[in-house]
C-alpha positions as CSV (number, residue, x, y, z in Angstrom):
1,M,-64.3,4.3,65.3
2,K,-61.3,2.2,65.6
3,E,-61.7,1.7,69.4
4,A,-65.1,0.6,68.9
5,L,-63.4,-2.1,66.6
6,I,-60.7,-2.7,68.6
7,S,-62.8,-3.3,71.9
8,S,-65.1,-6.0,69.9
9,Y,-62.0,-7.8,68.8
10,V,-61.5,-7.6,72.5
11,N,-64.4,-8.6,73.8
12,R,-64.3,-12.0,71.4
13,L,-60.8,-13.1,72.6
14,T,-60.5,-16.3,73.9
15,Y,-57.4,-17.8,75.8
16,Q,-56.9,-20.4,72.6
17,D,-56.4,-16.8,70.6
18,V,-53.5,-16.1,72.6
19,D,-52.1,-19.7,72.6
20,N,-52.2,-19.5,69.0
21,F,-50.6,-16.0,68.8
22,A,-48.0,-17.0,70.9
23,R,-47.4,-20.1,69.1
24,Q,-47.2,-18.1,65.9
25,Q,-44.0,-15.7,67.2
26,G,-42.0,-18.8,68.5
27,I,-43.3,-18.9,72.1
28,I,-44.6,-21.8,74.1
29,L,-46.7,-20.5,77.0
30,K,-47.8,-22.5,79.9
31,K,-51.7,-22.5,81.2
32,T,-51.2,-20.1,83.9
33,E,-48.9,-17.7,81.5
34,I,-51.9,-17.6,78.9
35,E,-54.3,-16.7,82.0
36,I,-52.3,-13.8,82.8
37,I,-51.8,-12.3,79.6
38,Y,-55.1,-12.9,78.5
39,N,-56.6,-10.9,81.5
40,H,-54.3,-8.2,81.1
41,I,-55.6,-7.9,77.5
42,K,-58.9,-7.9,78.4
43,G,-58.4,-5.5,81.5
44,Q,-56.4,-3.4,80.4
45,W,-56.1,-3.0,76.5
46,R,-56.8,0.4,76.2
47,T,-53.2,1.1,78.3
48,I,-51.7,-1.4,75.8
49,I,-52.5,0.2,72.7
50,Y,-52.6,4.1,73.9
51,G,-50.9,4.4,76.8
52,N,-47.7,3.5,79.1
53,P,-47.6,-0.5,79.2
54,R,-44.5,-0.3,81.5
55,G,-46.7,-1.2,84.5
56,I,-48.1,-4.0,82.9
57,L,-44.6,-5.1,81.8
58,D,-43.3,-4.7,84.8
59,D,-46.0,-6.9,86.4
60,I,-46.1,-9.8,84.3
61,K,-41.8,-9.7,84.5
62,D,-41.4,-12.0,87.5
63,K,-44.5,-14.1,86.3
64,F,-43.0,-15.4,83.2
65,D,-38.9,-16.7,82.7
66,S,-36.6,-14.0,81.4
67,L,-36.5,-15.5,77.6
68,T,-40.6,-15.6,77.1
69,Y,-40.6,-12.3,78.7
70,N,-38.2,-10.6,76.7
71,K,-39.7,-12.2,73.9
72,I,-43.3,-11.0,74.8
73,E,-41.6,-7.3,75.8
74,Q,-39.7,-7.6,72.2
75,L,-42.9,-8.6,70.4
76,Y,-45.0,-6.0,72.2
77,Y,-42.7,-2.9,70.9
78,Q,-42.5,-4.1,67.2
79,F,-46.3,-4.6,66.9
80,K,-46.6,-1.3,68.5
81,N,-44.1,0.5,66.1
82,K,-45.4,-1.5,63.2
83,F,-49.4,-0.3,63.6
84,Q,-49.0,3.0,65.7
85,D,-49.7,5.0,62.8
86,K,-52.9,3.2,62.0
87,L,-54.1,3.5,66.0
């Protein structure tokens, strides 16, 4: 049930959703960065939520400046820890 809800949300996800969330977290992304994050979420959300995202994080590391990447990584682990018991 939870996975179906998450899948439905991911299917409706837009570039604007990614940009809005980043801005709410104090991150201003370039268009290409939004596209990178969006594509990883759309294609690999199960790994991001349930698996080991290290490969994904390593893949995006050289595509973002270090400050932005560090904030993304920090937010990932922050939200993963916050919602882990609900997944």
